[in-house]
matplotlib code that plots the C-alpha trace (Angstrom):
import matplotlib.pyplot as plt

x = [45.8, 46.0, 45.3, 41.8, 40.6, 42.1, 40.2, 37.0, 37.1, 38.1, 35.5, 32.8, 33.7, 33.6, 30.3, 28.6, 30.1, 29.3, 25.8, 25.0, 28.7, 30.8, 34.1, 36.4, 37.7, 40.7, 42.0, 44.5, 42.1, 38.4, 39.5, 41.7, 38.8, 36.4, 38.7, 41.0, 40.3, 36.6, 35.8, 38.2, 36.6, 33.1, 34.1, 35.0, 31.7, 29.8, 31.7, 30.8, 27.1, 26.6, 24.6, 24.5, 21.1, 20.2, 23.0, 25.0, 24.9, 26.8, 26.2, 22.7, 20.3, 19.0, 15.4, 12.7, 11.5, 14.7, 13.9, 17.5, 18.3, 19.6, 23.3, 24.0, 25.5, 23.6, 25.6, 24.5, 25.2, 24.9, 26.9, 30.2, 28.6, 28.8, 25.6, 25.2, 22.0, 22.4, 22.8, 26.6, 28.1, 31.4, 32.5, 34.7, 37.4, 39.3, 42.1, 41.7, 38.5, 39.3, 37.4, 35.9, 36.9, 35.9, 33.2, 33.0, 33.1, 34.6, 34.6, 37.4, 39.8, 40.7, 43.6, 44.8, 47.7, 49.1, 52.3, 50.2, 48.3, 49.1, 50.1, 49.8, 46.2, 45.6, 46.8, 45.2, 41.8, 41.2, 43.0, 41.3, 37.9, 38.5, 36.5, 33.2, 30.6, 32.5, 29.2, 28.0, 31.2, 33.8, 33.9, 35.3, 39.1, 39.2, 36.9, 38.9, 41.4, 43.0, 43.9, 46.8, 48.1, 50.5, 53.3, 56.7, 57.3, 60.1, 60.1, 60.4, 57.0, 55.4, 57.1, 55.0, 53.3, 56.6, 57.1, 54.3, 57.0, 58.4, 55.0, 54.7, 55.4, 56.5, 56.1, 52.5, 51.7, 53.2, 51.1, 48.0, 48.9, 49.3, 46.0, 44.3, 45.8, 44.5, 41.1, 40.9, 42.1, 39.4, 36.7, 37.9, 37.6, 34.0, 33.2, 34.5, 32.1, 34.2, 31.7, 34.2, 32.3, 35.1, 35.7, 32.9, 34.2, 37.7, 36.6, 35.0, 38.2, 40.5, 38.3, 38.2, 42.0, 42.4, 40.2, 42.3, 45.5, 44.2, 43.0, 46.6, 48.2, 49.8, 50.5, 53.1, 53.9, 55.6, 54.7, 56.2, 53.8, 55.6, 53.7, 50.6, 52.1, 49.4, 46.9, 49.0, 50.9, 54.6, 54.1, 52.6, 55.7, 58.0, 56.1, 56.3, 60.0, 60.4, 58.0, 58.8, 61.9, 64.1, 63.1, 59.3, 59.7, 61.6, 59.1, 55.8, 56.2, 58.9, 57.9, 61.5, 62.4, 64.9, 68.4, 71.6, 71.5, 73.6, 75.0, 74.9, 77.8, 78.1, 77.5, 79.7, 77.6, 75.7, 73.0, 75.8, 77.2, 74.4, 74.2, 72.4, 74.1, 72.1, 73.1, 70.2, 71.5, 70.8, 67.4, 66.4, 67.5, 64.7, 62.0, 58.7, 59.3, 58.2, 59.2, 62.7, 62.9, 61.8, 64.3, 67.1, 66.2, 67.3, 70.9, 73.6, 73.3, 72.0, 74.4, 76.8, 79.0, 80.8, 84.4, 83.9, 87.6, 88.2, 87.1, 84.3, 85.1, 82.8, 82.3, 79.8, 78.0, 76.9, 73.9, 71.7, 68.6, 70.0, 73.2, 74.5, 76.7, 77.9, 79.6, 81.7, 84.7, 87.4, 87.9, 91.4, 91.6, 88.7, 89.6, 86.2, 84.6, 81.5, 79.1, 77.5, 74.9, 73.9, 72.1, 70.7, 68.9, 66.8, 65.8, 65.9, 67.8, 71.5, 74.9, 74.6, 71.3, 73.0, 75.9, 73.5, 71.6, 74.9, 76.2, 72.9, 72.8, 76.4, 76.4, 76.5, 79.9, 82.8, 85.0, 83.8, 86.3, 85.9, 88.2, 86.7, 87.5, 86.9, 88.0, 88.4, 84.6, 84.6, 87.0, 86.3, 82.5, 79.4, 75.8, 74.5, 75.2, 77.2, 80.3, 82.7, 83.4, 82.1, 85.2, 85.2, 81.5, 81.7, 84.8, 83.4, 80.0, 81.5, 83.8, 80.9, 79.3, 82.4, 83.9, 87.5, 88.1, 91.0, 90.5, 92.0, 92.2, 92.0, 92.6, 90.6, 87.5, 88.5, 87.6, 84.5, 86.2, 88.9, 86.3, 84.2, 87.1, 88.3, 84.9, 83.9, 87.2, 86.4, 83.0, 84.8, 87.2, 90.2, 91.0, 92.3, 88.8, 85.4, 82.4, 79.4, 76.3, 74.3, 71.0, 68.5, 70.7, 71.1, 67.7, 67.9, 71.6, 71.2, 68.5, 70.9, 73.7, 71.6, 69.9, 72.9, 73.2, 75.9, 75.5, 78.2, 80.8, 80.1, 77.8, 74.4, 73.7, 71.2, 68.3, 70.1, 69.1, 65.4, 62.6, 61.6, 58.4, 56.7, 57.9, 61.5, 62.6, 65.9, 67.2, 66.9, 69.2, 72.9, 73.9, 74.0, 76.1, 78.6, 79.1, 79.7, 82.3, 84.2, 84.1, 85.3, 88.1, 89.3, 89.3, 90.9, 93.5, 94.1, 94.0, 94.5, 96.2, 93.5, 94.3, 93.2, 90.9, 91.8, 89.4, 90.7, 89.4, 89.8, 93.0]
y = [108.2, 112.0, 114.7, 115.5, 111.9, 111.9, 115.1, 113.7, 110.5, 111.9, 114.7, 112.3, 110.0, 112.9, 114.3, 110.9, 110.0, 113.4, 114.4, 118.1, 118.8, 121.7, 121.3, 124.2, 124.1, 126.5, 128.0, 130.8, 132.6, 132.3, 131.9, 128.9, 127.3, 127.7, 126.8, 124.2, 122.7, 122.2, 121.2, 118.3, 117.0, 117.4, 115.5, 112.5, 112.7, 112.7, 109.7, 107.9, 108.6, 111.6, 114.1, 117.8, 119.0, 115.5, 114.5, 117.8, 121.4, 124.6, 128.3, 128.5, 127.1, 123.7, 123.8, 122.8, 120.2, 118.2, 118.0, 117.9, 118.3, 121.7, 121.8, 121.9, 125.4, 127.1, 129.6, 133.3, 133.3, 130.3, 131.8, 130.0, 126.8, 123.3, 121.4, 117.7, 115.5, 114.7, 118.3, 118.4, 121.5, 122.8, 126.4, 127.7, 129.7, 131.8, 133.8, 136.7, 137.4, 138.7, 137.1, 134.1, 131.9, 134.4, 133.2, 129.8, 126.3, 123.5, 119.8, 119.2, 121.3, 120.6, 122.5, 122.1, 124.0, 124.6, 126.2, 129.2, 129.5, 132.3, 130.4, 133.5, 133.9, 130.2, 129.8, 133.1, 132.6, 129.0, 126.6, 128.1, 127.5, 123.7, 123.2, 121.8, 119.5, 117.2, 115.8, 114.6, 113.4, 113.1, 109.3, 109.6, 109.6, 112.0, 114.6, 117.9, 116.4, 118.0, 117.0, 119.1, 118.6, 120.6, 120.6, 120.9, 124.5, 126.6, 129.3, 129.3, 131.1, 128.2, 125.5, 125.8, 122.4, 120.5, 120.7, 118.1, 115.6, 115.8, 114.8, 111.7, 108.7, 106.0, 103.3, 104.4, 104.5, 101.0, 99.7, 101.2, 99.7, 96.2, 96.5, 97.5, 94.5, 92.3, 93.8, 93.2, 89.6, 88.9, 90.5, 88.4, 85.3, 86.2, 87.0, 83.6, 81.9, 81.4, 81.2, 81.1, 82.7, 85.0, 86.8, 89.5, 90.3, 90.5, 93.0, 95.2, 95.0, 95.9, 98.8, 100.2, 99.9, 101.6, 104.5, 105.1, 105.1, 107.1, 109.8, 110.8, 109.9, 112.3, 110.8, 112.6, 111.4, 112.8, 111.4, 112.0, 112.5, 109.6, 107.4, 108.4, 107.9, 105.4, 108.2, 111.1, 109.3, 109.4, 112.0, 114.5, 114.0, 114.6, 117.7, 119.1, 118.5, 120.4, 123.3, 123.9, 125.4, 122.8, 124.2, 124.0, 120.5, 119.3, 120.6, 120.3, 117.2, 115.1, 116.5, 116.8, 119.4, 122.1, 120.8, 122.8, 126.0, 125.6, 129.1, 128.9, 129.0, 125.2, 124.6, 121.4, 119.6, 116.6, 114.3, 111.7, 113.9, 112.8, 109.5, 107.6, 105.3, 103.4, 100.6, 98.4, 95.9, 98.5, 99.3, 95.6, 94.7, 97.0, 95.2, 97.0, 98.8, 102.2, 104.1, 102.7, 103.5, 107.0, 107.5, 106.0, 108.4, 111.3, 110.0, 108.8, 105.1, 104.1, 106.3, 103.9, 106.6, 107.7, 106.5, 106.0, 106.0, 109.5, 112.9, 114.8, 117.9, 120.8, 124.4, 127.1, 130.1, 132.9, 135.2, 137.1, 135.1, 131.7, 129.8, 126.7, 123.8, 121.4, 118.2, 116.0, 113.6, 113.2, 109.8, 110.1, 106.7, 107.4, 111.1, 112.3, 114.5, 113.1, 115.8, 113.7, 116.0, 119.7, 121.5, 125.0, 127.1, 130.2, 133.4, 132.9, 129.6, 130.5, 128.8, 127.0, 125.3, 124.5, 122.8, 120.9, 119.6, 118.4, 116.8, 115.0, 113.5, 112.3, 111.2, 107.5, 107.8, 106.3, 109.2, 112.7, 114.8, 117.5, 119.4, 122.9, 124.8, 128.6, 131.7, 135.4, 135.9, 133.8, 136.2, 139.4, 139.5, 137.8, 138.8, 135.3, 134.8, 137.1, 139.3, 136.4, 135.8, 132.9, 130.8, 131.0, 130.2, 127.2, 125.8, 126.4, 124.8, 121.7, 121.3, 121.6, 118.7, 116.6, 117.0, 117.5, 120.4, 120.8, 124.4, 125.0, 128.6, 128.9, 132.6, 135.4, 134.4, 133.2, 135.5, 134.4, 133.6, 131.6, 129.7, 129.1, 127.6, 125.5, 123.9, 123.3, 121.7, 119.5, 118.5, 117.9, 115.5, 117.7, 118.6, 116.4, 115.8, 115.5, 116.5, 114.1, 114.9, 112.4, 113.3, 112.3, 114.1, 117.4, 118.3, 122.1, 122.3, 120.7, 123.3, 126.1, 124.7, 123.8, 127.2, 129.5, 131.8, 134.2, 138.0, 140.4, 137.6, 136.6, 134.2, 135.9, 136.6, 139.4, 137.3, 136.9, 140.3, 140.0, 139.1, 135.4, 134.4, 131.0, 130.8, 132.0, 130.5, 131.4, 127.8, 127.8, 130.8, 130.8, 130.8, 127.0, 126.9, 129.3, 126.8, 124.1, 126.3, 126.6, 122.9, 122.1, 124.7, 123.5, 119.8, 120.4, 123.0, 122.2, 118.4, 117.1, 113.9, 111.8, 110.2, 106.6, 105.4, 101.9, 100.0, 96.9, 94.4, 94.6, 94.1]
z = [186.2, 186.6, 189.2, 187.9, 188.4, 191.9, 192.8, 191.3, 193.1, 196.6, 196.4, 195.3, 198.2, 200.6, 199.5, 199.6, 203.0, 204.5, 203.5, 203.9, 204.5, 203.1, 201.1, 200.3, 196.7, 196.9, 193.7, 193.1, 190.8, 189.7, 186.1, 186.9, 188.8, 186.0, 183.1, 184.6, 188.0, 188.2, 184.5, 184.6, 187.8, 186.5, 183.4, 185.4, 187.4, 184.1, 182.9, 186.1, 185.6, 187.8, 185.7, 186.1, 187.1, 188.4, 190.8, 191.1, 190.0, 190.3, 190.6, 191.9, 194.6, 193.6, 192.4, 194.9, 192.4, 193.0, 196.7, 197.8, 201.5, 202.7, 203.7, 207.5, 206.9, 204.1, 202.1, 201.9, 198.2, 195.9, 193.0, 193.8, 195.3, 193.9, 195.1, 195.5, 195.6, 199.3, 200.5, 200.4, 198.9, 197.7, 198.4, 195.6, 197.3, 194.7, 196.3, 193.9, 195.7, 199.2, 202.1, 200.3, 203.3, 206.0, 208.5, 206.8, 208.3, 206.2, 206.6, 204.0, 201.9, 198.3, 196.7, 193.2, 191.5, 195.0, 193.7, 192.6, 195.9, 198.4, 201.5, 203.8, 202.9, 203.1, 206.6, 207.8, 206.1, 205.0, 207.3, 210.4, 208.7, 208.5, 211.6, 210.4, 211.8, 214.3, 215.8, 212.4, 210.8, 213.6, 213.1, 209.6, 209.3, 206.4, 208.1, 208.4, 206.0, 202.9, 199.4, 197.9, 194.4, 192.2, 189.7, 191.2, 192.2, 190.7, 193.4, 197.2, 197.4, 195.7, 197.7, 200.9, 200.5, 200.2, 204.0, 204.3, 203.2, 206.7, 208.2, 206.1, 208.4, 205.9, 208.5, 209.2, 205.4, 204.9, 207.8, 206.2, 202.8, 204.4, 206.1, 202.9, 201.2, 204.0, 203.7, 199.9, 200.3, 202.9, 200.7, 197.8, 199.9, 200.8, 197.1, 196.1, 198.5, 201.6, 204.5, 207.3, 210.2, 211.4, 208.0, 208.4, 211.9, 210.5, 207.9, 210.7, 212.9, 209.9, 209.0, 212.5, 212.7, 209.3, 210.4, 213.5, 211.5, 208.6, 211.0, 211.7, 208.4, 205.9, 202.5, 200.4, 196.9, 193.8, 190.3, 186.9, 184.0, 182.4, 184.9, 182.9, 179.5, 178.4, 178.6, 177.5, 174.8, 173.9, 171.2, 173.7, 176.0, 173.1, 172.1, 175.7, 175.8, 172.5, 173.3, 177.0, 178.6, 180.4, 183.8, 183.1, 181.6, 184.6, 187.1, 185.3, 183.3, 185.2, 188.6, 189.7, 192.3, 191.6, 192.3, 192.5, 190.6, 187.4, 187.9, 191.7, 194.1, 194.3, 190.6, 190.6, 193.2, 191.9, 193.3, 193.7, 196.5, 198.7, 200.5, 203.3, 205.9, 208.4, 210.8, 210.3, 212.9, 215.5, 214.1, 213.6, 217.2, 218.5, 216.5, 216.8, 220.1, 218.8, 222.0, 221.8, 218.1, 218.6, 221.4, 219.3, 216.4, 218.5, 218.7, 216.4, 217.4, 214.0, 212.0, 210.1, 208.6, 211.8, 212.5, 216.2, 217.0, 215.5, 216.6, 214.9, 213.0, 213.5, 212.2, 212.8, 211.4, 213.7, 213.2, 215.5, 214.5, 213.5, 214.4, 212.6, 213.5, 210.8, 211.8, 209.5, 209.3, 206.7, 205.2, 204.1, 202.5, 200.2, 199.8, 200.9, 203.6, 205.0, 206.2, 209.0, 210.4, 210.8, 213.6, 213.9, 216.5, 215.9, 217.8, 221.6, 221.4, 221.1, 221.0, 224.3, 223.1, 219.8, 221.6, 223.8, 220.8, 219.3, 222.5, 223.1, 219.6, 219.7, 223.4, 222.5, 220.9, 223.0, 222.1, 223.0, 221.1, 218.4, 216.1, 216.1, 213.0, 213.2, 211.4, 212.4, 212.6, 215.8, 217.6, 219.4, 219.0, 220.2, 219.5, 220.2, 223.9, 226.2, 226.3, 225.5, 221.8, 219.9, 220.1, 223.9, 224.3, 222.0, 223.7, 227.1, 226.4, 224.9, 227.9, 230.2, 228.4, 228.9, 225.4, 224.6, 222.1, 219.7, 218.3, 214.9, 213.6, 209.8, 209.6, 208.0, 205.9, 202.5, 199.6, 197.7, 194.4, 196.1, 198.2, 195.1, 193.2, 196.2, 197.0, 193.5, 192.8, 195.7, 194.2, 190.9, 192.6, 191.9, 195.5, 198.4, 199.7, 198.0, 200.1, 200.5, 202.5, 204.6, 203.1, 205.9, 208.5, 206.5, 204.9, 205.6, 205.0, 201.5, 200.7, 201.9, 199.7, 196.6, 196.4, 197.1, 194.2, 193.0, 193.0, 191.8, 191.8, 195.4, 197.2, 197.2, 200.8, 200.4, 201.9, 205.2, 206.4, 205.5, 207.9, 208.0, 206.2, 205.8, 202.2, 203.0, 206.2, 207.9, 207.7, 203.9, 203.5, 203.0, 206.7, 206.8, 203.6, 205.3, 208.1, 205.6, 203.9, 207.1, 207.7, 204.2, 204.2, 207.6, 206.7, 203.3, 204.2, 207.9, 208.3, 211.8, 212.7, 214.5, 217.8, 217.5, 220.3, 221.4, 223.5, 225.3, 227.8, 231.6, 233.4]

ax = plt.figure().add_subplot(projection="3d")
ax.plot(x, y, z, "-o")
ax.set_aspect("equal")
plt.show()
């Protein structure tokens, strides 16, 4: 199916389940709403037998002859209102018209073409208005919910909705899916004449549980247009590939996110340089003890890519507003550098807090030792903590937490061109070590690396000095990639002989 059918079905469900409610239909411009978003939704309504002027209408107050109930919150102006036969209405919020969300009260928010929506106005005007009639509809799990759809964005400004991926609890979604399957199987048994007495009560219990889970669920999915090829047709896909630019075809048709910039600073990096590594024996041993699983997730216990008999290698980047730590380990036998995990702190949290986060995560390791790579930027200055320089603060804080530190000075910062050649030779497999990133443990670092551009022959660091916005967060800028650079240069050019940890029995 396609987006328009999804919007049509969910909004039909909402309006029927919430009589006299108000839904916000958010569009970047009025013209997009009238020529794209709403017509496709109304087309599906008509196919399903819901007729304009009989079951729904738009743009004016319903005639008294229809005898439709009034909405709980009647609009001042009906010009941009979708009306429904049970008194439910839809407020068209076009962002090219200032203030269309002001003083409103919504029960649901529908957003199509989200990559074109202004997030600042959305969070300032529309999200606070999603506060509708709790007394009437508070028992419905989708009340105060949102439906957001979009092509894949090609700019940071349009990427605001992708952060919901972090809120999608895959275990919760899997549980809901299993319960839905159980509900359907039970309904099928009843439809086939099974008169077992407990089946109706089982349906009620399942639906109550589903409602409680759905109330706090966020579902995040990406779909390629190829999924819908039976409707679109192969000829249409071929035409789009011929007519559209590669970037637009990739994001709008295939729904693939922007990967490494082809002309970026890390142009030789490929998707194969990302990996996952989980010790499922540790995870499975905890069964369904969710508190224990949550506690374990804050440590390295389930990380299967750590050589627990070798020290961790760490490197930093220092900035007044954000400070990064990137941890890794060389695997000399396979000629690779595993970037195990990255950490950052912002604003009032400084280097001591960053070190504390690192030590807490890796506390379960039997060997508390690090190889600390640093260059001249760590010496003689410190705008992150106190009068001591960065090197001293980091070493001191690690020792306070009981870690042994082996500092390794790698000299003055490498020139951009030399660094570019060295690291990309590494990604190409032409250096001693090839870098690989543990993807679940480095989400923000990967964004920092993948989007690092080139300006005047150097890494483009111009954004580092700009104020943070919701569309351009500090952690997505090049600071994290600079910490990775230091780690890679240290491990590649200044390898350290590990001291093997040997654990024996008593005696």
